[in-house]
MIFIMI-465610 format. One record per residue (C-alpha): residue in three letters; x, y, z. Coordinates in steps of 0.001 Angstrom, whole numbers, plus 500000, padded with zeros to 6 digits. Layout:
N
alaXYZ...
REM end
This chain:
256
met174266522407501606ser176978520055500741ala174938517370500568tyr173078519354497798his175851520376495726thr179388521051496196pro180437523544493420val183876522990491669leu186259526100490796leu184596527496494330asn187984530101495188glu188662530711491631ala184832531837491165ile185335533846494002glu188579535219493238tyr187223536198489661leu184394537940491041asn186598539925493652val183851540332495825ile183901543865497626ser181835544370501100asp178314545478500421gly178165544992496826lys175307543738494269tyr176162540040492874ile173732537723491060asp173988533978491307ala172255533185488553thr172560529413489280leu171845529106492715gly171703525209493350gly172774524495496768gly173992528055497237gly177451527549497588his178959530012495800ala176032532685496930val177389531684500760ala180981532286499547ile180071535400498273lys177975536631501573ala181499535587503288lys183444538453501730gly180081540794502332gly178782540859499252lys174607540407498781val173587538083496548leu170405538103494461gly169825534418493806leu167991532480490560asp167252529192490088gln164228527689487191asp164786524094489693ser162154524579492907glu164242522433494951ala167015524491494381ile165453527633495557glu163848525790498596asn167398524569499851ser168925527559499134lys166447530537499983asp167798531557503348leu171526531511502569val171302535247500284asp169108537956500460val166620537971497425ala165863534428495746val163756533891492745lys162358530929490773thr163598531332487355asn165639530735483784phe168299533128483780ser167451533893480630his165219536350482238leu168286538011484219glu167625541438483711glu164097541442483625val164585540149487234ala167617542225488598arg165670545389487399gln162459543947489820his164441543777492763asn166532547171492240trp169632544572491425ile171450547025488498pro174181547817488684ala175520544891489931gln179347544163490667gly179286540601489994val177483538115487931leu178011534232488487leu177063531059485931asp177672527581487154leu176383525670484402gly176719522302485652val173510519715486998ser173930519482490619met174894516296492655his171288516136493854gln169827516211490403phe172014513781489783ser171593511307492251glu167540511659492564gly166675508674490060arg163167510680490226arg164327513714488324gly165472511757485282phe169392513031484560ser170815509926486450ile172248506900484310gln172518505075487215asn169629505741489156asp166968504266487423gly164104506755486695pro161116508424484350leu162679509413481361asp162005513647482419met165431515359482557arg163461519120483149met165211521683485556gly161769523667485425asp158751524104483649ser160066523421480531ala156771521773478340val158563519092477110thr159961515620478677ala163311513117477919ala160460510607477212glu158504512898474450leu161360513624472337val162890510106472662asn159180508469471418gln158216511326469407leu161357512681466650ser162291510672464212val165573508924463317glu166957512353461395gln165640514412464066leu167005512406467282ser170256511562465043ser170863515804464588leu170225516043468528phe172588513472469839arg175243514573467009asp174897518305467609phe174345518780471182gly176065515099472446glu178742515453469641ile178257511500469283val180271510244466131gly177508506999465205ala174520509451466057lys172292508251463309ala172958504567464342leu171731505372467940ala169392506820466790gln167970504248464966lys168512501786467952ile166022504059469868val163121504105467403asn163509500763466785ala163074499923470901arg160453502573471250pro158415503311473688leu160821503812476152thr159874505471479426thr162806504793481981thr166146505910481921ser167766502290482482gln166274501543479643leu167618504224477397ala170924503721478775ser171200500001478056ile170260501255474334cys172885504022474499gly175649502387475907lys178975503941475483trp177267506956474280ser174763507060477091gln176528510386479135gln176697511668475594ala173227511104474538phe171672512126478366gln173652515620478147ala171978516418474911leu168193515011475592arg168979517488478602ile170093520448476705ala167248520062474587val164494519462476977asn165923523006478763asp166666524545475829glu170298525460477612leu171992526500474798gly169532529087473814ala169072530323477404leu173407530693478151thr173226532724474373ser170870535092475496val171811535924479122ile175548537060477879pro174252540663476909gln171892540871479886ile175115540304482220lys176535543420480025asn173401545282480942val173216544684484483leu176536544741485076asn178207548441486282his181500549267485155gly184426547530486251gly181872544655487033arg182683540730486401ala181114538085484840val182339534644486076val181066531734483691ile181768527503484580ser180794525843481798phe181207521696481459his181100521162477630ser182799522255474868leu179176523369473231glu179026525554476265asp182477526709475884arg182209527427472344ile179289529970473306val180814531623476309lys184197532375474282asn182174533487470913glu179642535861472661phe181784537922475227lys184144538586472286asn184883541959472374trp182542542337475451gly185426543454477879ile188355542513479374met189504539182478936leu190632538091482623thr191096534452482050lys193955534341478886lys192927530134479139pro190314528825480478val190497527481484283glu190186523654484339gly188337522024487403glu187184519005487872arg184100517224485806gly185774518837482575ser184684522271483878lys186183525355482362leu185763529035483990arg186347532278482479ala186049535422483524tyr185544539165481662gln185427542413482944lys183305545237481894ile184755548475480502
REM end
């Protein structure tokens, strides 16, 4: 399991979930199952969701129920499996180490592979965005999702170098902006911010009164959505986010 992915802020996440024996919990980003195993160890029952087929295959035996789906379908899946009301919901928004290490998935800057970046069944690949969007569209994508200062100049360099088919080709052009550019493309390919915005009201619907939501984010765009969407949602358990490795931030809320 740890070879697939070692979760950050594991102890803090479990502490804020306040796991009770036989309580129903939803790990909406199952990944390698690290959080789910910790919940199970405290006696909780776990419904695990993940849009990545490999994550489901690697972790399905670690939970009570595993479903391959994007967490934007959280409430629908919870109802189908009689998992409402739930005691807690966890979202770990980071990309797993397994996804980063597999060059063929297209997430890695270091390991060469096709420009894919799809976590699930997205219809568009990073290659399609890189090779088909205009300078203006690429510039907006890099500015909005990657917070790249020289977004337009970078977009023009990419357009001038097209067609691009591999991660190494793109990384060589992006240079110091590679990490932010890859992040921006991954967010766009998987509609990550749209899914996050849509799932937060669903979390409220599936939780019982007193139930808890724990969200671990990895960049300011996600954290901003979490702060804004959970506003007036319930009791904020973390006055300031708990910070961990790789720029991670944990925020926890309790439904009232």
